[in-house]
C-alpha positions in Angstrom: 133.6 171.2 -21.5 131.4 173.0 -19.0 128.2 174.7 -18.8 128.1 178.1 -18.7 128.3 180.3 -15.8 125.4 181.7 -14.0 125.3 184.6 -11.3 124.1 181.8 -8.5 127.6 179.8 -8.9 125.5 176.6 -9.6 128.6 175.7 -11.7 131.1 176.0 -9.1 129.5 174.0 -6.4 129.3 171.3 -9.0 133.4 172.0 -9.7 135.7 169.3 -8.7 137.8 170.1 -5.7 141.2 170.4 -6.4 143.5 171.7 -4.2 144.8 175.5 -5.6 147.3 177.8 -4.4 146.1 181.0 -2.8 146.5 183.3 -5.1 148.0 186.8 -4.5 147.0 190.1 -5.6 148.1 190.0 -9.1 150.5 193.4 -9.8 152.5 194.0 -13.7 155.5 192.7 -11.3 154.1 189.3 -10.3 151.6 188.9 -13.7 154.4 186.4 -15.8 153.9 184.3 -11.7 150.0 184.7 -11.9 149.3 183.5 -15.5 151.5 180.3 -14.7 149.3 180.1 -11.2 146.2 180.7 -13.0 147.1 177.7 -15.7 146.8 175.4 -13.0 143.2 176.0 -12.5 140.9 174.5 -14.5 138.8 176.7 -16.9 135.6 176.6 -14.8 137.5 177.8 -11.6 139.5 180.3 -13.6 135.9 181.3 -14.5 134.8 181.3 -11.1 138.2 183.1 -9.5 137.5 186.1 -12.4 133.9 186.3 -11.5 134.8 186.7 -7.7 137.3 189.5 -8.6 134.5 191.7 -10.3 132.2 191.3 -7.4 135.0 192.3 -5.6 135.5 195.7 -7.5 131.4 195.7 -7.9 131.3 195.8 -4.5 133.1 199.0 -4.0 131.5 200.9 -6.5 129.3 204.1 -5.8 126.1 202.9 -7.6 124.3 201.5 -3.8 122.4 199.2 -6.2 125.2 197.6 -8.1 126.7 197.3 -4.7 123.8 195.7 -3.7 124.1 193.1 -6.3 127.7 192.1 -6.1 127.6 191.7 -2.5 124.2 189.3 -3.2 125.9 187.4 -6.0 129.2 186.5 -3.8 126.4 185.8 -0.4 125.4 183.2 -3.2 128.6 182.2 -4.1 130.0 181.4 -0.8 126.8 179.7 0.6 125.9 177.4 -2.2 129.4 176.1 -2.1 129.8 172.7 -0.3 133.5 171.8 1.2 135.0 168.7 1.9 135.7 168.6 5.3 139.5 168.9 4.4 139.5 172.0 2.2 138.6 174.9 2.3 135.4 176.4 -0.2 136.1 178.0 -3.7 134.8 180.8 -2.7 136.3 181.7 0.2 140.0 180.7 -1.1 139.5 183.1 -3.9 138.3 185.9 -1.7 141.9 185.5 0.2 143.5 188.2 -0.6 141.2 190.6 -0.8 140.0 190.0 2.5 141.8 193.1 3.4 140.8 195.6 0.7 137.0 194.9 1.4 138.1 195.5 5.3 139.5 198.9 4.6 136.6 199.8 2.0 133.8 198.6 5.2 135.4 201.3 7.3 134.5 204.1 5.3 131.3 203.1 4.3 127.7 205.2 5.8 125.9 203.1 7.8 123.2 201.8 5.9 121.8 198.1 5.6 124.3 197.5 2.7 127.0 197.8 5.4 125.5 195.6 7.7 125.2 193.1 5.0 129.1 193.9 4.0 130.0 192.9 7.5 128.0 190.0 7.5 130.3 188.3 4.5 133.5 190.1 6.0 132.2 187.6 9.4 132.2 184.7 7.3 135.6 185.6 5.3 137.0 186.2 8.5 136.3 182.4 9.5 139.7 181.5 7.6 141.6 184.5 7.3 141.4 186.5 10.5 144.7 186.5 12.5 144.9 184.4 15.4 143.5 185.6 18.9 141.6 188.7 16.5 138.1 187.5 16.9 137.1 189.1 14.1 134.3 187.0 12.8 132.7 187.5 16.3 133.3 191.5 15.8 131.8 191.8 12.1 128.9 189.3 13.3 128.0 192.2 16.0 128.3 194.6 13.9 126.5 192.8 11.3 122.2 192.0 10.4 120.6 189.9 12.8 119.9 187.4 10.8 119.7 184.0 10.9 123.5 182.2 11.4 122.9 178.7 10.9 122.2 179.5 6.9 126.5 179.8 6.6 126.6 176.9 8.1 127.9 174.4 10.9 131.5 175.1 10.9 130.9 179.1 11.1 128.7 178.4 14.0 131.2 176.6 15.9 133.8 179.2 14.8 132.0 181.6 16.5 131.2 179.9 19.5 134.5 179.6 20.3 134.9 183.2 19.9 132.2 183.7 22.2 133.8 182.0 24.7 137.0 184.0 24.6 135.3 187.1 24.4 133.5 186.4 27.2 136.3 185.7 29.4 137.7 189.1 28.3 134.7 190.7 29.0 134.2 189.6 32.8 137.4 190.7 33.1 137.1 194.2 32.1 133.5 194.1 33.5 132.1 195.1 29.9 128.3 194.8 29.3 127.9 190.9 28.0 124.1 191.4 26.2 124.9 191.4 22.9 126.6 188.2 23.2 124.2 186.2 25.2 121.8 187.0 22.3 124.1 185.4 19.9 124.7 182.8 22.5 120.8 182.6 22.2 120.7 181.4 18.6 123.6 179.4 18.3 122.3 176.8 20.9 119.2 176.7 19.4 120.9 176.1 16.1 123.2 173.5 17.9 120.1 171.4 19.5 118.2 171.7 16.6 121.5 170.1 14.8 121.6 167.1 17.2 125.2 169.2 18.8 123.7 169.4 21.9 127.5 168.8 23.7 128.1 171.8 21.8 125.8 173.8 23.3 126.3 172.7 26.6 130.3 173.4 26.2 129.2 176.7 25.1 126.5 177.5 27.9 129.3 176.4 30.6 132.0 178.7 29.5 129.5 181.5 29.2 128.1 180.5 32.8 124.5 180.4 31.9 123.6 176.5 32.0 119.8 177.4 33.0 119.1 178.3 28.9 119.6 174.8 28.2 116.4 174.2 30.1 114.0 175.9 27.4 115.6 174.5 24.3 115.8 170.8 25.1 112.9 169.0 23.3 112.0 165.2 23.7 114.1 163.8 21.0 117.3 165.2 22.3 116.8 165.5 26.2 118.5 162.3 26.7 121.9 162.6 25.5 122.0 166.0 26.5 121.8 165.4 30.0 124.3 162.2 29.6 126.4 164.8 28.4 125.7 167.1 31.6 126.2 164.3 34.0 129.0 162.4 32.5 130.8 165.9 32.1 129.8 167.0 36.3 133.0 164.3 36.7 135.1 166.2 35.2 133.9 169.7 36.8 135.5 171.5 39.6 133.3 172.4 42.2 130.8 174.2 42.1 130.2 173.8 38.2 129.4 170.0 39.1 126.5 170.1 40.8 125.4 173.0 38.8 125.3 170.9 35.3 123.4 167.9 38.0 120.8 170.5 39.0 120.2 171.3 35.1 120.0 168.1 34.3 117.5 167.4 37.1 115.5 170.2 36.0 115.6 169.1 32.5 114.7 165.1 33.1 111.5 166.3 35.7 110.4 168.5 33.3 110.1 165.5 30.7 108.7 163.2 33.4 111.9 161.0 33.5 111.7 160.6 37.2 113.7 158.0 37.9 116.8 159.4 36.2 115.8 162.7 37.9 115.7 160.4 41.2 119.1 159.3 40.7 120.4 162.4 40.1 118.7 163.7 43.3 120.5 161.2 45.0 123.6 162.0 43.7 123.1 165.9 45.0 124.2 165.1 48.3 123.2 168.8 49.9 119.5 168.5 49.0 119.2 165.1 48.7 116.2 164.7 50.7 114.0 167.8 49.0 114.7 166.5 45.4 114.1 162.9 46.6 110.6 163.9 47.8 110.2 166.5 45.0 110.7 163.3 42.9 107.7 160.8 45.0 105.4 164.0 45.0 105.3 165.1 41.0 103.9 161.3 40.0 100.4 160.1 41.3 101.1 156.8 39.6 102.1 154.0 42.6 103.7 151.3 40.6 106.3 154.0 39.8 106.7 155.1 43.5 107.5 151.6 44.2 110.3 151.8 41.3 111.8 154.7 43.5 111.8 153.2 46.7 113.5 150.4 45.1 116.1 152.7 43.9 116.6 154.4 47.6 116.7 150.9 49.6 119.7 150.1 46.5 121.7 153.3 47.2 121.0 152.6 51.5 119.1 156.2 52.2 117.3 156.4 55.2 114.1 158.0 54.5 110.8 158.3 56.3 107.8 157.9 53.7 105.6 160.8 54.9 101.6 161.7 54.2 103.1 164.3 50.8 104.7 160.6 49.7 101.6 158.6 50.0 98.3 159.4 51.5 96.8 156.3 51.8 98.4 154.0 55.0 98.3 151.0 53.5 100.5 151.9 50.5 102.6 153.8 52.6 103.7 150.9 55.2 104.2 149.3 51.5 106.4 152.3 50.4 108.6 152.1 53.5 108.5 148.5 53.6 110.6 148.5 49.8 112.8 151.6 51.0 113.6 149.4 54.5 114.9 146.7 52.1 112.4 143.9 53.9 112.1 142.5 50.2 116.1 141.8 50.0 116.4 138.1 51.5 113.6 137.3 48.9 115.0 138.6 46.2 118.4 137.1 46.4 116.8 133.9 47.2 114.6 133.9 44.4 117.8 134.5 42.2 119.7 131.9 44.1 116.8 129.1 43.3 116.8 129.9 39.7 120.7 129.4 39.5 120.5 126.2 41.5 123.0 127.3 43.8 121.1 126.3 46.8 123.1 123.9 48.3 124.9 125.3 51.1 128.9 124.6 50.6 131.6 123.7 53.1 135.1 125.5 53.6 136.2 122.1 51.9 134.8 122.6 49.2 136.7 125.8 48.7 140.0 125.1 49.3 139.6 121.9 47.0 142.8 120.7 48.6 142.8 117.5 46.2 143.6 119.6 43.4 146.9 120.9 45.0 149.6 119.1 44.2 150.8 116.8 47.2 152.9 118.4 50.0 151.0 120.3 52.8 148.1 120.2 52.6 147.2 118.7 55.6 149.8 120.7 58.0 149.0 120.4 61.2 149.3 124.1 61.7 147.7 126.3 64.9 144.5 124.3 64.5 142.2 127.0 66.0 143.5 129.3 63.9 142.6 127.1 60.3 139.4 126.8 62.3 139.0 130.4 62.4 139.7 130.7 58.5 137.0 128.1 57.8 134.4 130.1 59.9 135.3 133.0 57.8 135.1 131.2 54.5 131.6 129.8 55.4 130.1 133.1 56.7 131.2 134.7 52.9 130.3 131.9 51.0 127.0 130.7 52.3 126.4 134.8 53.1 122.8 135.2 52.6 121.5 131.9 51.9 120.3 131.1 55.4 122.0 127.1 56.0 125.3 126.0 56.2 127.8 122.9 57.1 128.9 124.6 59.6 126.8 126.5 62.0 123.3 125.3 60.5 123.5 121.6 60.4 120.7 120.1 61.9 122.8 118.5 65.1 121.3 115.0 64.8 123.0 114.0 61.4 125.8 112.7 61.4 127.9 115.2 60.2 130.3 117.0 62.2 127.4 117.2 64.8 125.4 120.6 65.7 126.6 124.5 65.1 127.4 124.3 69.0 130.2 121.4 68.2 131.8 124.0 65.6 131.4 127.1 67.5 133.7 125.9 70.4 136.6 124.3 67.6 137.6 127.8 68.1 139.7 129.7 71.2 137.9 132.8 72.8 137.8 135.7 70.7 137.5 133.2 68.0 134.1 132.2 68.8 133.1 135.5 69.0 133.5 135.3 65.1 132.2 132.2 64.5 128.7 133.3 66.6 128.9 136.3 64.9 129.3 133.9 61.0 125.7 132.8 61.7 124.5 136.7 61.5 126.4 136.4 57.8 124.8 133.4 56.7 121.1 134.3 57.7 122.1 138.2 56.1 119.4 140.1 55.7 116.5 138.2 56.8 116.1 139.5 60.1 113.0 137.2 61.6 114.7 133.3 61.3 118.3 135.4 62.2 117.3 137.0 65.3 115.9 134.1 66.3 118.2 131.6 65.6 121.0 134.1 67.2 119.2 134.4 70.3 120.3 130.6 71.7 123.4 132.2 72.1 122.7 135.6 73.9 121.9 133.3 77.2 125.8 131.4 76.6 128.1 131.7 79.5 131.1 132.6 77.3 131.6 136.4 77.3 132.9 135.8 73.4 129.8 134.1 72.6 127.7 136.6 73.8 129.7 139.1 72.1 130.2 137.3 68.6 126.0 137.0 68.7 125.9 140.7 69.4 127.7 141.4 66.7 125.7 138.8 64.4 122.6 140.7 65.1 124.2 143.7 64.0 125.6 141.7 60.4 121.8 140.6 60.2 120.0 143.8 60.1 122.8 145.4 57.9 121.2 147.5 55.2 117.6 146.1 56.1 115.3 148.5 58.7 112.7 148.0 60.8 110.3 150.3 62.2 110.2 148.7 65.6 114.3 148.2 65.2 114.4 144.7 67.2 118.4 145.0 67.1 118.6 148.4 68.7 116.3 146.9 71.6 118.6 143.6 72.0 121.9 145.6 71.6 121.6 148.4 73.8 120.5 146.3 76.8 124.4 145.2 76.4 125.9 148.1 75.4 126.9 149.0 79.4 127.5 145.7 80.3 131.4 145.2 82.8 132.9 143.2 80.3 134.8 144.8 77.6 134.3 142.1 74.6 130.3 142.2 75.2 130.7 146.3 74.9 132.5 145.5 71.4 130.2 142.9 70.3 127.2 145.0 70.8 128.3 148.4 70.1 129.8 147.4 66.7 126.7 145.4 66.6 124.7 148.7 66.2 127.3 150.6 64.2 127.0 147.9 61.5 123.0 147.4 61.6 122.2 151.1 61.8 125.5 152.6 59.5 124.2 155.8 56.7 120.7 155.9 59.3 121.8 158.9 61.4 120.2 157.7 64.4 119.9 160.6 66.9 119.6 158.1 70.0 122.5 156.7 68.9 124.7 159.3 69.3 123.7 160.2 72.7 124.7 156.8 73.7 127.5 156.1 72.1 129.0 159.7 72.4 128.3 158.8 76.7 130.7 155.6 76.1 133.3 158.1 74.8 133.1 159.8 77.8 133.3 156.8 80.2 136.1 156.9 82.0 135.9 153.0 82.7 136.2 151.9 79.4 138.8 149.8 78.0 140.9 151.7 75.0 139.5 149.3 72.5 136.2 149.4 73.8 136.2 153.6 73.2 138.0 153.2 69.8 134.5 150.6 68.4 132.2 153.2 69.8 134.2 155.9 67.3 134.1 153.4 64.4 130.4 152.8 65.3 129.6 156.6 64.9 131.6 156.6 62.1 129.6 154.5 60.4 125.8 155.1 61.8 127.4 159.3 60.6 128.8 158.5 57.3 129.0 161.4 54.9 126.9 163.4 57.8 129.4 166.5 58.5 128.1 166.1 62.0 130.1 168.7 63.9 129.4 167.3 67.6 130.8 164.3 66.7 133.5 165.6 65.4 134.4 167.6 68.0 134.0 164.2 70.9 136.9 162.2 68.8 139.1 165.3 68.6 139.0 165.7 71.8 139.4 161.9 72.9 142.4 161.8 70.4 143.6 164.8 72.4 143.9 163.3 75.7 145.5 160.1 75.0 148.8 159.9 76.6 152.2 158.9 74.6 151.5 155.2 75.2 148.1 154.9 74.3 148.7 157.0 71.2 151.0 154.2 70.5 148.8 151.3 69.8 148.1 150.2 66.7 144.4 149.9 67.5 144.0 153.9 67.3 144.8 154.2 63.7 140.7 154.0 63.1 140.4 157.4 65.3 141.4 159.4 62.4 139.0 156.8 59.9 136.7 157.6 61.8 136.9 161.3 61.3 137.2 160.9 57.5 134.2 158.7 57.5 132.0 161.5 59.0 132.6 163.8 56.0 132.9 161.1 53.5 132.9 162.6 49.9 132.0 166.1 51.5 135.1 167.8 49.8 135.2 171.4 51.3 133.2 170.4 54.5 135.9 168.5 56.2 138.4 171.9 56.0 137.5 173.0 59.7 138.1 169.7 61.3 141.3 169.2 59.1 142.5 172.3 60.6 141.9 171.2 64.2 143.7 168.3 63.3 146.8 169.5 62.5 147.1 170.4 66.7 147.4 166.3 67.5 150.2 165.0 68.7 153.0 164.7 65.9 152.5 160.5 66.2 149.4 161.3 64.8 149.3 164.6 63.3 149.9 163.5 59.8 148.5 160.7 59.6 145.1 162.3 60.6 145.8 165.1 58.1 146.2 162.8 55.3 143.4 160.7 56.2 140.4 163.1 56.6 141.8 164.8 52.7 142.0 161.2 51.2 138.0 160.6 52.5 136.8 163.5 52.3 137.9 163.3 48.3 137.0 159.6 48.1 134.7 159.3 45.1 135.4 162.8 43.7 137.9 162.3 40.6 139.8 165.2 41.7 143.4 165.7 40.4 144.9 167.7 42.6 145.0 166.3 45.6 145.4 162.7 43.9 148.8 165.0 43.1 149.1 166.5 46.5 149.1 162.5 47.8 151.5 161.5 45.0 153.5 164.2 46.2 153.4 163.1 49.8 154.0 159.2 48.6 157.6 160.9 46.6 159.4 162.2 50.3 161.6 160.0 51.9 160.7 159.6 55.8 162.5 158.8 58.8 161.3 155.6 60.7 158.1 155.6 62.3 156.4 157.6 60.2 153.2 155.8 58.9 151.2 158.3 57.0 152.2 157.5 53.6 150.3 153.8 53.8 146.9 156.6 54.4 148.1 158.8 51.4 147.9 155.3 49.0 145.1 154.1 50.0 143.4 158.0 49.0 144.9 157.9 45.7 143.0 155.0 45.0 140.0 156.3 47.1 139.7 159.3 45.2 140.4 158.3 42.0 138.1 155.2 41.5 135.4 157.7 40.6 135.6 157.3 36.8 137.4 154.3 34.6 140.1 157.2 33.0 141.4 158.0 36.8 141.1 154.3 37.9 143.4 153.7 34.8 145.8 156.6 35.7 145.9 155.9 39.3 146.7 152.1 38.4 150.2 153.4 36.3 150.8 155.8 39.3 150.7 152.7 41.6 153.2 150.5 39.8 155.9 153.7 39.8 155.0 153.8 43.5 156.1 150.0 43.6 159.1 150.7 42.1 160.5 153.9 43.8 158.9 153.8 47.2 159.3 152.9 50.7 158.5 150.0 52.3 155.7 151.7 54.3 154.1 152.6 51.1 154.5 149.2 48.9 152.2 147.5 51.7 149.7 150.2 50.8 150.2 149.8 47.4 148.0 146.0 47.2 145.5 147.4 49.1 145.1 150.5 46.8 144.6 148.0 44.2 142.4 146.5 45.5 140.0 149.4 46.5 140.5 150.7 42.5 138.9 146.9 41.0 137.0 145.9 43.8 134.9 142.7 42.7 136.6 143.8 39.3 139.2 141.3 38.4 141.3 142.9 35.7 143.7 140.9 34.7 146.7 143.5 34.9 146.1 144.1 38.3 145.6 140.7 39.2 149.1 140.2 37.9 150.9 142.4 39.7 149.0 141.2 43.1 150.1 137.5 42.2 153.7 139.2 42.0 153.1 141.0 45.1 151.9 137.8 46.6 154.8 136.1 46.2 156.9 139.4 47.7 160.0 138.8 50.1 158.5 141.5 53.1 155.6 139.7 54.6 153.3 142.3 55.0 153.5 142.9 50.9 152.5 140.0 50.1 149.6 139.8 53.1 148.2 142.9 51.2 148.2 141.3 47.8 147.0 137.9 49.1 144.3 139.9 50.8 143.7 142.2 47.7 143.5 139.1 45.4 140.3 138.6 47.7 138.8 141.7 47.0 138.9 142.3 43.2 137.8 139.1 42.9 135.2 139.3 45.4 131.7 137.5 44.6 133.1 136.6 41.1 133.9 132.9 41.1 137.1 134.1 39.4 138.8 130.6 38.3 142.1 132.5 37.6 141.8 133.7 41.2 140.7 131.2 42.7 144.0 128.8 40.9 146.3 131.5 42.2 144.9 131.8 46.0 145.2 127.4 45.7 148.8 127.7 44.6 149.2 130.1 47.5 147.8 128.0 49.7 150.6 125.0 49.1 153.2 127.9 48.9 152.5 129.1 52.0 151.5 126.0 53.6 153.9 126.4 56.8 153.5 130.3 57.4 149.8 130.7 59.5 149.8 134.1 59.1 149.4 134.4 55.4 147.7 130.7 55.0 144.7 132.7 56.9 144.8 135.4 54.5 145.0 133.4 51.6 142.0 131.3 53.3 140.1 134.7 53.7 140.7 135.7 50.2 139.4 132.4 49.5 136.1 133.3 51.1 136.1 136.7 49.4 136.6 135.3 45.7 133.3 133.1 46.5 131.6 135.5 48.3 127.5 134.6 48.2 128.7 131.4 45.9 129.6 134.3 43.0 126.1 136.3 43.5 127.1 139.4 45.7 129.8 141.8 44.9 131.8 144.3 46.7 131.7 147.4 44.9 130.5 150.9 46.4 129.1 152.1 43.2 125.6 150.7 41.2 123.0 152.4 38.7 125.6 151.8 35.7 128.5 153.1 37.8 126.8 156.3 38.2 126.0 156.6 42.3 128.0 155.8 45.1 126.5 154.3 48.7 128.3 156.3 51.3 127.4 152.9 53.7 129.3 150.6 51.2 132.0 152.5 51.1 132.8 153.8 54.8 132.7 149.5 55.2 135.5 148.9 53.0 137.7 152.0 54.1 137.8 150.4 57.5 138.3 147.1 56.7 141.2 148.6 54.6 142.8 150.9 56.9 142.3 147.5 59.3 144.4 146.1 56.9 147.5 148.7 56.7 148.7 146.8 59.8 147.3 143.4 59.7 149.5 142.0 62.1 148.1 143.5 65.1 144.3 143.4 63.4 142.3 140.9 61.6 146.0 138.8 62.7 145.6 139.4 65.8 142.7 139.5 68.1 140.4 142.0 66.2 139.5 140.0 63.2 136.0 140.3 63.5 136.5 143.5 62.1 136.2 141.8 58.5 132.4 141.6 59.3 132.5 145.2 58.3 132.3 144.6 54.9 129.0 143.2 54.9 127.8 146.6 54.6 129.2 146.5 51.1 127.7 143.5 50.1 125.2 143.7 47.7 123.1 140.9 45.0 125.0 141.8 41.6 121.4 140.8 40.5 118.8 142.0 37.9 115.4 141.0 38.9 112.7 142.0 36.9 109.1 142.1 38.7 105.2 142.9 38.2 103.5 145.7 38.9 102.6 143.5 42.4 106.4 142.6 43.0 105.7 139.0 42.1 109.0 138.0 40.0 108.9 138.4 36.5 110.8 135.9 34.3 111.2 138.3 30.7 114.5 138.1 28.1 116.9 140.5 28.4 120.7 140.9 26.5 123.7 141.0 28.9 127.0 142.7 27.3 129.5 144.7 28.4 128.6 148.2 28.7 129.3 151.0 26.2 129.8 154.7 26.8 128.2 156.6 24.4 128.3 160.1 25.6 127.9 162.3 22.7 127.5 159.9 19.9 125.2 160.8 17.0 121.9 158.8 16.2 121.0 155.8 18.9 124.1 153.4 18.9 124.1 150.5 21.1 124.6 150.4 24.8 125.9 147.5 25.1 128.2 145.0 22.5 128.7 141.6 23.1 125.6 140.6 24.2 124.1 137.1 25.5 120.3 137.1 26.1 119.2 135.1 28.7 116.0 135.2 31.2 115.6 136.7 34.3 116.8 136.5 36.7 120.2 137.2 35.8 123.6 138.1 37.3 125.4 141.2 36.1 129.3 141.3 36.1 131.7 144.2 36.7 130.9 146.8 33.4 127.4 144.5 32.2 124.7 146.0 31.1 121.4 144.8 30.6 118.6 145.8 28.6 115.3 144.0 27.5 114.9 141.7 24.6 111.1 142.1 24.2 109.1 144.8 23.5 106.0 143.1 25.2 106.8 145.4 28.6 108.2 148.7 29.1 110.8 148.9 32.7 110.1 151.6 34.9 113.4 152.5 35.3 115.9 153.2 32.6 118.5 151.8 34.1 118.3 148.0 34.8 119.9 146.9 38.0 118.7 145.0 41.1 115.0 145.1 41.3 113.1 146.4 38.1 109.3 146.9 38.1 108.0 146.3 34.6 104.6 147.5 33.4 102.7 145.6 29.9 103.4 147.4 27.3 100.2 149.0 25.6 100.9 149.2 22.2 102.3 145.9 21.5 100.3 143.4 19.9 101.4 139.2 20.2 102.3 138.0 16.2 
């Protein structure tokens, strides 16, 4: 029936694994019962069971030779028993009743090699038999021989790792030595790393607080998977563990010369950003690679000087600095536009598509200046960066509605400012022709036109730096003019042009204005906003101080002004995403006038933790939202926005936040409901998720005017730059539904402009590099606009509609443009599909699904990823987004 038993347990291993009840120690009383149980076992199992029971008896023999043989045989049995994942291996099952006997015998054994041998076996038996929390497996492991642990199998090693983690915590609490534990950890980590279980190795090292060990154990086959796990788990770790994990990932990437990936981590590690970025540059002599780094830095918006360390040669230095300054952006964007064939200018009418709306009220003769103002914004958003449109740049002799001058004067007063500034948006990133075309407006006699042109200069140079700083030279002349409109135009222009650059001369100039007794309140507020944008995330104490003093000196009446709400935002911008650094300023803000104290407190917290995913802060903000307040309290609005800002850092948090916001809609007070649509707008910005779209569509017909206007603007935000047909349809229907409501109609128009942003080539998402990096400039722009939207009637719908231009800070082409080593466009086939999360998956799983193959340049929608569909070239960065330089693959041979 079965082959004869051999002491090495060959037959046992081949035995069919039938679940058998664990045997109890036999005694004369239980003999009958026991026989019955043994009947269930197959003959092989019975033989194995008796064999093992014999070994147990022999192992307690007086003769060490017999003992050694018995232990050796037992060890062989245990090792060779292969089990399925669902059942306990046979030998362990049959040895279960004897665990106690062997344990007590072990205690009586004299110190010897044999005793260690016995400890090894007990350690393995403890895997299934020790009581919960006793950590016996580890105890016997430490008493046993120093052998190779991997040979006992994967399950055993995992169990040991778990017990080490518990033991480590306990020993740390009791200040006991941990050296012997660490030796074991070394063995386990090297075992895991050799057997494709990188996440388990990382987890163990995090538990024992020694991630540095990782660097020596990774090799070229598994470093990518290890780093992927480190970086993606860093989002869920609390500070300072998160930066530590990123630091180790940076070290590993540098070790294996995956420099582009190291650069991304350097940009994520705020406090050491610049020194790490320099290290990445100096780690290679390859100029082409340095160009690629420069593109990544330009996309992130980091203001950086290329110095002699980075490139010794003057020409190289100049070239790299040009890329970092983003001067190539306009050219690349237009290349994309020509390739997709959308160069032709669009008029607002092309967007409104009035002919698709059923009959009524399509041509309502409402306040035409307001309609024209709306058309100005739509025109600016849709033709952003294309350099031509049908309202502002149309040639004057054509038979169309006349020249730009005519359109400009179809707007009233401050409407003219936005109209002039819209030229800056149309010529976005093209500084030379932008400044040339805006120049004629600077000589206008109309102060609003001059103010608009100054703002336009800021917009056109947004994100594009220039060594001779033309924007600074022009705008500085106007900063101290008498007319407050002109001052605001120049100041806000500076804020937009130099956002994130932390230029010191701007700090000096603008801080001086804050102390100017002649300046009007609005000039002062916009000066603060400009400071906040220029020094976003800089934790600059001096500026924080001057804004705090400014707030403290305001009278009751001034604090009641709606535009004051931008000041706490400015304080928050200085600490954007910097977590604990905000605490000193937050303490001071508790001394403010009670009108603004809570507002300030909540805003500071929500901006300081923006993009960190900090769960505790989200809970705190939800707590603030659950209070029922008396009239006149406004701080719950920023709390709702704060939930979205903090939770947007990763997908899971964003989904949970959407659900929490649904609850707030049902149970919250009116001022909470007004902020919820905006919060949804920022969670899914440029990423139209269907469930959010439906919620906003429902809210856009809400009885409360503020709720419905916020929902309409948010429909524009979630669809920004996507040309989403469903949202476009909703907005067209809303335009006929609200045809008598001037304010609502204005919001609908703005939203329509946003959905068709840059004819569908731009995105407002502050995240880039596969949602890995967050651009502080972009987030700062979005936050400022959204806080202004919390009180639309007095900002966007009042005379401060030009605040909308601050959104330009977040506008970026959502393209992949491949170039050769001389930075000339190089069309290659790429596969574009939904990105798949492959963290911690074994093998080489596919990173995208449902892909289509296109030729570059291509557009990437939210949540999409691209990979090359040819082996002819090698990309210099693993994340294909924005500008990617391709090198010829030397090993490629044409078929």
